[in-house]
C-alpha positions, 0 to 999 in steps of 0.5 A: 499499499505504501509503495502505491501511495508513493508512486501515486505521489510520485506520478503527481510531482512529475506532472507538476514539474512537467507543467513548470517547464513547458511553462518556463519554455512557454515564457523563454519564447515570449521573452526571445520575442520582445527582446531587442538584444542578444544579451537579452535572449540569452537571459531569457534562455537562462532564467528558463534553464534556471527555472527548469533546474528548480523545478528538477530540484523540487521534484527530487526533494519530493520523492526523497519525502514521500520515500521517507514517509514510506520508511517511517510508516514501515519502521512504525511497525517494528518500533524502530526509530527513523535515522534522518536522511538530510545528513550524510552518513559518517564513515561506519567503524562498526558493521551495518548489518545486525550483529546477530545475523537477524533482521530487526523485527525479527522474533526468535521462537 
């Protein structure tokens, strides 16, 4: 269920990004049509590239938020804290796998 919700959220965000990119292209064409110098045309092109990059950045951030929500829901099932994803992980001096050989949430019988 969480995967489906994440996938739908990502699809919606991709659609928003594509609309933003299309708007940027139309605005660039309008600015180029009214531009009087080559420099103004180049500035219009640079503005479009910046808007596209901003849209892609927002898409990437939204996908990361959706994945984090999915992981936090899953972690709550096993009563495990969710590590923050914003800070890069430092070099680990201990093994990252479970020392006992069992996955978290595994119940021994």
